[in-house]
N, C-alpha and C positions, 0 to 999 in steps of 0.2 A: 641081693642082686638076683635078677631073673636068670634062669639057666638057659643055655643054648642060644643066646642072642649076641654074644661077643665073638668076633673073628678069632681064629686060631693065631696065637703068637708063636712064631718059630724063628729059628736061626737061619739067616740067608747070607750069601756072599756078595760083597759089593766090590766092583772093579772100577778103578779110576782110569782116565785116559792116559795118565802118566805111567801106568803099569802097577800101581800100588793096589794090593788086594787085602781086604779085611772082612771079618764077619761081624754081623750085628743082628739084633732082634728086630723083627718086623711082622706086620700082618700081611705083607705081600707073600705070594706063593712062590714066585720065581726070583732068581738072582737078577740084579740089575747093574747098569753102568752109570757112572757119574762123570762129569767133566773136570771137576776140581775137588781135591781132597786136602787134608791138613798137611800132607807131604809136599804138595806143589803149589798151594795157595800163597800168593805174595805176602799176605799179612803174617802167616805163620812161619815163613821161611826167612823173613827179614829183608826181603827185596822190594817191599812196597815203597812207592815213591809218593811224596806229598805233592799234590797238584795244586798250584797256586792259581786260582781263578780270579782274574782281573785284579791282581795285586792285593788280595784281601789279607793274606798273611803278613805282608810288609806293612799294610795299613794298620793292622792290629798291633804289630810290634812297635810301630812309631807312636801309636796312641798310648800304649801302656809302658813305654820305655821309661825307666827311671833316669832322671837327670843326673849327670855326673856331678859330684860335689864341686862347688866353685872353689877355686884356689885364688888367693890374693898374693900380692907381691911379698908380704911379710912371711907367708908360709913357704914360699918357694926359696930354696937356697940360692944365694947370689953367687955367680961365678966370679971369682977374684983372680 
């Protein structure tokens, strides 16, 4: 590797809009703010909602739904 061509890698502080603060390594010189972190992102907190666009999820479920096993009169117990 050539000397003196790479930026300095240093530890910086990152602040989220939810108030979470953590340190990370970066080539940036100043601390910076982010809008979403792993503490407040819906995917990581388990609050993510599945958006069904034009019924695609239901269409998929209907298409690949396993048919219930057929029952005949001989298999069903007769009420006496």
